[in-house]
N, CA, C and O atoms as CSV, one atom per row, in Angstrom:
chain,resi,resn,atom,element,x,y,z
A,1,UNK,N,N,23.779,24.939,-45.952
A,1,UNK,CA,C,22.704,25.613,-45.176
A,1,UNK,C,C,21.701,24.535,-44.682
A,1,UNK,O,O,21.382,23.586,-45.398
A,2,UNK,N,N,21.223,24.722,-43.438
A,2,UNK,CA,C,20.262,23.825,-42.961
A,2,UNK,C,C,18.905,24.473,-42.872
A,2,UNK,O,O,18.785,25.652,-42.542
A,3,UNK,N,N,17.866,23.681,-43.175
A,3,UNK,CA,C,16.521,24.145,-43.206
A,3,UNK,C,C,15.870,23.984,-41.832
A,3,UNK,O,O,15.534,22.868,-41.435
A,4,UNK,N,N,15.684,25.127,-41.081
A,4,UNK,CA,C,15.164,25.063,-39.767
A,4,UNK,C,C,13.631,25.385,-39.721
A,4,UNK,O,O,13.042,25.507,-38.647
A,5,UNK,N,N,13.037,25.511,-40.892
A,5,UNK,CA,C,11.582,25.796,-40.935
A,5,UNK,C,C,10.666,24.779,-40.297
A,5,UNK,O,O,9.760,25.158,-39.555
A,6,UNK,N,N,10.879,23.436,-40.574
A,6,UNK,CA,C,10.016,22.455,-39.964
A,6,UNK,C,C,10.238,22.419,-38.410
A,6,UNK,O,O,9.271,22.257,-37.666
A,7,UNK,N,N,11.481,22.567,-37.931
A,7,UNK,CA,C,11.737,22.544,-36.481
A,7,UNK,C,C,11.059,23.753,-35.838
A,7,UNK,O,O,10.391,23.614,-34.814
A,8,UNK,N,N,11.226,24.943,-36.432
A,8,UNK,CA,C,10.552,26.153,-35.880
A,8,UNK,C,C,9.090,26.070,-35.807
A,8,UNK,O,O,8.468,26.457,-34.817
A,9,UNK,N,N,8.506,25.537,-36.911
A,9,UNK,CA,C,6.985,25.425,-36.973
A,9,UNK,C,C,6.531,24.399,-35.922
A,9,UNK,O,O,5.557,24.648,-35.211
A,10,UNK,N,N,7.208,23.270,-35.815
A,10,UNK,CA,C,6.836,22.260,-34.837
A,10,UNK,C,C,6.930,22.752,-33.387
A,10,UNK,O,O,6.057,22.484,-32.562
A,11,UNK,N,N,7.983,23.457,-33.115
A,11,UNK,CA,C,8.126,23.958,-31.704
A,11,UNK,C,C,7.072,25.020,-31.384
A,11,UNK,O,O,6.453,24.989,-30.320
A,12,UNK,N,N,6.882,25.920,-32.274
A,12,UNK,CA,C,5.828,26.991,-32.031
A,12,UNK,C,C,4.486,26.380,-31.873
A,12,UNK,O,O,3.764,26.764,-30.953
A,13,UNK,N,N,4.085,25.440,-32.715
A,13,UNK,CA,C,2.769,24.790,-32.674
A,13,UNK,C,C,2.661,23.946,-31.371
A,13,UNK,O,O,1.585,23.885,-30.775
A,14,UNK,N,N,3.689,23.341,-30.958
A,14,UNK,CA,C,3.704,22.458,-29.746
A,14,UNK,C,C,3.440,23.367,-28.537
A,14,UNK,O,O,2.644,23.010,-27.669
A,15,UNK,N,N,4.105,24.551,-28.465
A,15,UNK,CA,C,3.919,25.480,-27.367
A,15,UNK,C,C,2.493,26.040,-27.337
A,15,UNK,O,O,1.833,26.101,-26.300
A,16,UNK,N,N,2.059,26.443,-28.529
A,16,UNK,CA,C,0.669,27.041,-28.547
A,16,UNK,C,C,-0.468,26.072,-28.385
A,16,UNK,O,O,-1.542,26.427,-27.899
A,17,UNK,N,N,-0.224,24.814,-28.804
A,17,UNK,CA,C,-1.309,23.811,-28.720
A,17,UNK,C,C,-1.212,22.844,-27.527
A,17,UNK,O,O,-1.948,21.858,-27.485
A,18,UNK,N,N,-0.338,23.099,-26.580
A,18,UNK,CA,C,-0.258,22.283,-25.396
A,18,UNK,C,C,-1.590,22.380,-24.607
A,18,UNK,O,O,-1.926,23.479,-24.167
A,19,UNK,N,N,-2.356,21.296,-24.409
A,19,UNK,CA,C,-3.598,21.477,-23.723
A,19,UNK,C,C,-3.458,22.045,-22.326
A,19,UNK,O,O,-2.655,21.563,-21.527
A,20,UNK,N,N,-4.247,23.077,-22.033
A,20,UNK,CA,C,-4.261,23.671,-20.708
A,20,UNK,C,C,-3.276,24.739,-20.491
A,20,UNK,O,O,-3.410,25.468,-19.508
A,21,UNK,N,N,-2.272,24.911,-21.332
A,21,UNK,CA,C,-1.262,25.965,-21.141
A,21,UNK,C,C,-1.826,27.302,-21.513
A,21,UNK,O,O,-1.915,28.179,-20.654
A,22,UNK,N,N,-2.198,27.496,-22.704
A,22,UNK,CA,C,-2.772,28.738,-23.175
A,22,UNK,C,C,-4.335,28.609,-23.393
A,22,UNK,O,O,-5.127,29.478,-23.030
A,23,UNK,N,N,-4.666,27.520,-23.978
A,23,UNK,CA,C,-6.125,27.289,-24.317
A,23,UNK,C,C,-6.404,25.861,-24.205
A,23,UNK,O,O,-5.495,25.055,-24.404
A,24,UNK,N,N,-7.647,25.459,-23.887
A,24,UNK,CA,C,-8.082,24.070,-23.820
A,24,UNK,C,C,-9.372,23.930,-24.536
A,24,UNK,O,O,-10.321,24.655,-24.238
A,25,UNK,N,N,-9.453,23.018,-25.478
A,25,UNK,CA,C,-10.647,22.729,-26.210
A,25,UNK,C,C,-10.858,21.259,-26.123
A,25,UNK,O,O,-9.940,20.566,-26.559
A,26,UNK,N,N,-11.856,20.690,-25.660
A,26,UNK,CA,C,-12.955,21.291,-24.842
A,26,UNK,C,C,-12.486,21.388,-23.390
A,26,UNK,O,O,-11.688,20.577,-22.920
A,27,UNK,N,N,-12.986,22.368,-22.716
A,27,UNK,CA,C,-12.661,22.661,-21.327
A,27,UNK,C,C,-13.508,21.805,-20.381
A,27,UNK,O,O,-14.384,21.068,-20.833
A,28,UNK,N,N,-13.255,21.897,-19.095
A,28,UNK,CA,C,-14.025,21.129,-18.150
A,28,UNK,C,C,-15.486,21.668,-17.979
A,28,UNK,O,O,-16.453,20.907,-17.941
A,29,UNK,N,N,-15.580,23.001,-17.882
A,29,UNK,CA,C,-16.901,23.605,-17.689
A,29,UNK,C,C,-17.413,24.213,-18.953
A,29,UNK,O,O,-18.624,24.187,-19.169
A,30,UNK,N,N,-16.600,24.749,-19.793
A,30,UNK,CA,C,-17.042,25.385,-21.038
A,30,UNK,C,C,-16.362,24.733,-22.216
A,30,UNK,O,O,-15.481,23.891,-22.040
A,31,UNK,N,N,-16.774,25.122,-23.450
A,31,UNK,CA,C,-16.174,24.619,-24.638
A,31,UNK,C,C,-14.738,25.010,-24.761
A,31,UNK,O,O,-13.890,24.188,-25.107
A,32,UNK,N,N,-14.454,26.247,-24.484
A,32,UNK,CA,C,-13.020,26.768,-24.569
A,32,UNK,C,C,-12.676,27.389,-23.263
A,32,UNK,O,O,-13.422,28.236,-22.774
A,33,UNK,N,N,-11.558,27.001,-22.664
A,33,UNK,CA,C,-11.092,27.602,-21.410
A,33,UNK,C,C,-9.685,28.060,-21.690
A,33,UNK,O,O,-8.956,27.455,-22.476
A,34,UNK,N,N,-9.302,29.183,-21.006
A,34,UNK,CA,C,-7.958,29.830,-21.218
A,34,UNK,C,C,-7.121,29.643,-19.938
A,34,UNK,O,O,-7.573,30.001,-18.851
A,35,UNK,N,N,-5.954,29.106,-20.058
A,35,UNK,CA,C,-4.968,29.044,-18.948
A,35,UNK,C,C,-5.401,28.367,-17.720
A,35,UNK,O,O,-5.147,28.879,-16.629
A,36,UNK,N,N,-6.068,27.200,-17.817
A,36,UNK,CA,C,-6.481,26.591,-16.578
A,36,UNK,C,C,-5.508,25.532,-16.072
A,36,UNK,O,O,-5.699,25.029,-14.965
A,37,UNK,N,N,-4.522,25.186,-16.795
A,37,UNK,CA,C,-3.436,24.222,-16.445
A,37,UNK,C,C,-4.047,22.847,-16.016
A,37,UNK,O,O,-3.495,22.166,-15.151
A,38,UNK,N,N,-5.147,22.471,-16.611
A,38,UNK,CA,C,-5.746,21.147,-16.446
A,38,UNK,C,C,-6.054,20.582,-17.773
A,38,UNK,O,O,-6.238,21.321,-18.741
A,39,UNK,N,N,-6.117,19.286,-17.852
A,39,UNK,CA,C,-6.345,18.659,-19.158
A,39,UNK,C,C,-7.146,17.371,-18.984
A,39,UNK,O,O,-7.292,16.869,-17.870
A,40,UNK,N,N,-7.632,16.873,-20.026
A,40,UNK,CA,C,-8.407,15.648,-20.081
A,40,UNK,C,C,-7.989,14.817,-21.334
A,40,UNK,O,O,-7.244,15.292,-22.191
A,41,UNK,N,N,-8.466,13.645,-21.399
A,41,UNK,CA,C,-8.107,12.754,-22.582
A,41,UNK,C,C,-8.711,13.308,-23.872
A,41,UNK,O,O,-8.064,13.257,-24.919
A,42,UNK,N,N,-9.927,13.831,-23.821
A,42,UNK,CA,C,-10.571,14.367,-24.937
A,42,UNK,C,C,-9.849,15.624,-25.458
A,42,UNK,O,O,-9.688,15.805,-26.665
A,43,UNK,N,N,-9.431,16.463,-24.547
A,43,UNK,CA,C,-8.727,17.684,-24.985
A,43,UNK,C,C,-7.351,17.329,-25.545
A,43,UNK,O,O,-6.869,18.039,-26.428
A,44,UNK,N,N,-6.691,16.257,-25.072
A,44,UNK,CA,C,-5.430,15.786,-25.665
A,44,UNK,C,C,-5.630,15.399,-27.060
A,44,UNK,O,O,-4.860,15.777,-27.944
A,45,UNK,N,N,-6.727,14.595,-27.296
A,45,UNK,CA,C,-7.083,14.161,-28.631
A,45,UNK,C,C,-7.404,15.242,-29.571
A,45,UNK,O,O,-6.925,15.219,-30.705
A,46,UNK,N,N,-8.217,16.231,-29.163
A,46,UNK,CA,C,-8.559,17.377,-30.024
A,46,UNK,C,C,-7.280,18.171,-30.366
A,46,UNK,O,O,-7.076,18.551,-31.519
A,47,UNK,N,N,-6.422,18.418,-29.358
A,47,UNK,CA,C,-5.215,19.261,-29.622
A,47,UNK,C,C,-4.296,18.483,-30.525
A,47,UNK,O,O,-3.619,19.089,-31.355
A,48,UNK,N,N,-4.237,17.158,-30.407
A,48,UNK,CA,C,-3.304,16.313,-31.272
A,48,UNK,C,C,-3.771,16.386,-32.757
A,48,UNK,O,O,-2.952,16.516,-33.667
A,49,UNK,N,N,-5.044,16.304,-32.964
A,49,UNK,CA,C,-5.631,16.411,-34.267
A,49,UNK,C,C,-5.371,17.829,-34.843
A,49,UNK,O,O,-5.016,17.945,-36.016
A,50,UNK,N,N,-5.540,18.908,-34.041
A,50,UNK,CA,C,-5.249,20.232,-34.525
A,50,UNK,C,C,-3.730,20.370,-34.867
A,50,UNK,O,O,-3.363,20.930,-35.899
A,51,UNK,N,N,-2.895,19.854,-33.990
A,51,UNK,CA,C,-1.461,19.947,-34.268
A,51,UNK,C,C,-1.098,19.266,-35.557
A,51,UNK,O,O,-0.371,19.826,-36.378
A,52,UNK,N,N,-1.595,18.061,-35.745
A,52,UNK,CA,C,-1.332,17.283,-37.018
A,52,UNK,C,C,-1.809,18.004,-38.221
A,52,UNK,O,O,-1.099,18.061,-39.225
A,53,UNK,N,N,-3.016,18.576,-38.167
A,53,UNK,CA,C,-3.647,19.285,-39.309
A,53,UNK,C,C,-2.813,20.554,-39.604
A,53,UNK,O,O,-2.533,20.810,-40.775
A,54,UNK,N,N,-2.413,21.341,-38.623
A,54,UNK,CA,C,-1.686,22.542,-38.809
A,54,UNK,C,C,-0.285,22.305,-39.257
A,54,UNK,O,O,0.226,23.051,-40.092
A,55,UNK,N,N,0.368,21.279,-38.728
A,55,UNK,CA,C,1.729,21.038,-39.155
A,55,UNK,C,C,1.754,20.486,-40.610
A,55,UNK,O,O,2.715,20.727,-41.341
A,56,UNK,N,N,0.714,19.758,-41.018
A,56,UNK,CA,C,0.654,19.347,-42.397
A,56,UNK,C,C,0.429,20.520,-43.375
A,56,UNK,O,O,0.998,20.576,-44.466
A,57,UNK,N,N,-0.433,21.455,-42.922
A,57,UNK,CA,C,-0.705,22.615,-43.753
A,57,UNK,C,C,0.578,23.470,-43.939
A,57,UNK,O,O,0.930,23.866,-45.050
A,58,UNK,N,N,1.256,23.732,-42.798
A,58,UNK,CA,C,2.434,24.632,-42.810
A,58,UNK,C,C,3.612,24.041,-43.517
A,58,UNK,O,O,4.320,24.749,-44.233
A,59,UNK,N,N,3.864,22.666,-43.326
A,59,UNK,CA,C,5.048,22.087,-43.912
A,59,UNK,C,C,4.794,21.565,-45.302
A,59,UNK,O,O,5.673,21.678,-46.156
A,60,UNK,N,N,3.634,20.998,-45.573
A,60,UNK,CA,C,3.433,20.426,-46.902
A,60,UNK,C,C,2.770,21.326,-47.876
A,60,UNK,O,O,3.207,21.395,-49.024
A,61,UNK,N,N,1.708,22.045,-47.483
A,61,UNK,CA,C,0.957,22.894,-48.369
A,61,UNK,C,C,1.676,24.255,-48.594
A,61,UNK,O,O,1.874,24.669,-49.736
A,62,UNK,N,N,2.050,24.923,-47.524
A,62,UNK,CA,C,2.665,26.247,-47.536
A,62,UNK,C,C,4.153,26.121,-47.842
A,62,UNK,O,O,4.709,26.898,-48.618
A,63,UNK,N,N,4.762,25.169,-47.244
A,63,UNK,CA,C,6.218,24.926,-47.428
A,63,UNK,C,C,7.072,25.940,-46.779
A,63,UNK,O,O,7.799,26.663,-47.460
A,64,UNK,N,N,7.014,26.030,-45.428
A,64,UNK,CA,C,7.752,27.005,-44.648
A,64,UNK,C,C,9.268,26.563,-44.626
A,64,UNK,O,O,9.583,25.426,-44.276
A,65,UNK,N,N,10.134,27.449,-44.989
A,65,UNK,CA,C,11.611,27.221,-44.996
A,65,UNK,C,C,12.210,28.361,-44.338
A,65,UNK,O,O,11.883,29.514,-44.616
A,66,UNK,N,N,13.156,28.038,-43.397
A,66,UNK,CA,C,13.974,29.027,-42.736
A,66,UNK,C,C,15.420,28.493,-42.767
A,66,UNK,O,O,15.766,27.486,-42.149
A,67,UNK,N,N,16.239,29.243,-43.534
A,67,UNK,CA,C,17.667,28.757,-43.745
A,67,UNK,C,C,18.531,29.620,-42.816
A,67,UNK,O,O,18.444,30.847,-42.792
A,68,UNK,N,N,19.371,28.903,-42.051
A,68,UNK,CA,C,20.265,29.530,-41.106
A,68,UNK,C,C,21.674,29.041,-41.365
A,68,UNK,O,O,21.863,27.847,-41.596
A,69,UNK,N,N,22.649,29.892,-41.338
A,69,UNK,CA,C,24.014,29.478,-41.559
A,69,UNK,C,C,24.584,30.020,-42.870
A,69,UNK,O,O,23.936,30.757,-43.613
A,70,UNK,N,N,25.802,29.623,-43.104
A,70,UNK,CA,C,26.443,30.133,-44.339
A,70,UNK,C,C,26.602,29.119,-45.353
A,70,UNK,O,O,27.121,29.402,-46.433
C-alpha cells in the first residue's frame, strides 16, 4: 500500500495558497483581496511561509495518512 496523504495535503494546500488565485495576503489595495489574479513579491513570501507552516503541521504534527491500493 502506498501512502498518498503527503501528496494529497501538498496539492490541496498548493491550490488553496497560490497567491492571487483564491486569496492574496497582502493585497495591492487592502490587506486581504479575493480572486484578483495579481501577485507581488511580498504576497509570494507570505504565502510560502503559510504553506510551509501548514504542511509541517499536517504532515508532522497531525500525521495525515491516506492509503490507496491493495
